[in-house]
C-alpha angles and dihedrals in degrees: 000000000000091000092051091051089049090052092050091049090051091050091051091049094049093046094050093049086052089047094052091048093051093043092052089050090050092052091049091051090048092054089052092048093244126144118269103181092115090051092047090055092047091049092053092053092050088047090057092046091053093047090048094050090045091056092046089051093051092048093051092047090051091051091048092050091049093049093055093050117089114239120260126211124211122232110345095203123116093246093064094063090038092055092044090058093045091050093050091053088052092049097047102036106013089242106151097173096099091047092049089047089054091046090056093042092051097041109146092023101105091183088060097044111138097188127226134245089254089060093052105282135306123307116250117243117278098251093049089050090051091049090051091052093047092049092051091050088055094046104036113068094200091056091053094054104031134078106267121192130179124217134189091207133060098241134072130171129179128198113218121199112226090195096242098146114114119237138162147133129297138177123258094261099027122118115264111231121221113263125222119242115254119272110246130189127189120225130183133188127260101243130203142163115247116200142186128185111203119180134206133171121261088234090063093045089054089058106101092207092057106106100218095185094054091046093051093046092051093047099051100035097079094041093049095043097052093047092046096048091051094047095047090048105042109348115147096225095242107131085333141069115284110243120223093245090058093066123097116275132207136176092227120112124253096269093052102040125093116251111269094028119114123221114240128193116208118225117227091234135053094221108023142058128210131212090239090058090056091049090052090055094050095052092038085068114081118251095247090060096042091069091071098026130130140170123254122200141124129265097264091053091049088053090052095048090051087073096054124105133187124239090279095053097257117141113245093213115073124189120231101246098174129066110269093015113113125207115267149191117226088344096307125110123241129235108204108216117181090201095062113104123256122252099279141124115306092354123139091230103165134031125189127188152081099302093182087063096035105047133036128198116199121202122197104216117242128055110216133209134202114193114217116185094163111056100068108017130223087027124077114218125209110202103204124192136182129181115226136161140186139194142171105254103178116022092191092062097069130054126190133205112215119193119237114266115256 
């Protein structure tokens, strides 16, 4: 594994050196007014190669990390295996008797609740539910960088301190003035129910070698991941999480903006970004947030930023040429989010900040399934639902770069 990671790192370094050489040639030709179409095409190919090798490096590092971590088992109690067997019988045959027996047996124990069809289906076994959550964390960029909490109830409220309490310095014998209480505001997530409806034939379900849990996980992971990434990024909050880009934005600084309003910086052009604008974003974020900050943009924007230099001719993008070291811009790592807009007029193409402090994702524990063998014969449908929410928690922790309007 180490050798494969080293090979990927070497490929990234070689490709980036080639990229810099070709881009320098492109810039020289532009100054002379010469055509650069051939060099643009070459740069696009090298960009793709760098991105491909970065993805391979990250995948290999993740596999190496997982291989070195001891396995964990879910709940070791007898009911976990008992419920897993009853759930598989329900999935394969539609036989609910074992699940109903467990429901009666565990009545009054909310932690062991299996659910009922009237409530919206049966809850999947604990280990499968954890696997779904772990898979989504791997596939959804916003989950990997944001604060994620899990609840057993459907309601969550958070008090945020607006730092309104008076404070100051006094002499040893001076009178102590009364201080005001802190200003607190209550925020809560925008919740919604995400669903997928995978289908399989009964004949395949009857095959004892068919791994129904792996099939279900693979079928719903892409559907859930795409829906969640879009919602956490720019969702409107109507029956879904509200994405951070959907919140109000203002050019005012932190001490002058209303709570819950993001600060935006406006680029000078409608279709291009400069290195100075990125530097302004970095130092527009307070130091306490910069410690955990990262960039967020899509792949097209990353490709454009790889061409940028500072005033001394140094490239702003730097490849990660050591194991465990990601590529970065101005020393800060990049979260590549396909749901971020392209560099275009009026678009919020780049975000920078500490997303763990700025955005919270709320999971309602328990993925539920309804089995439907009737609607689309000869297929059996598994209507799978999951409650999830999202909200901006600290509007000072994230900054956005908006392109100039056309």
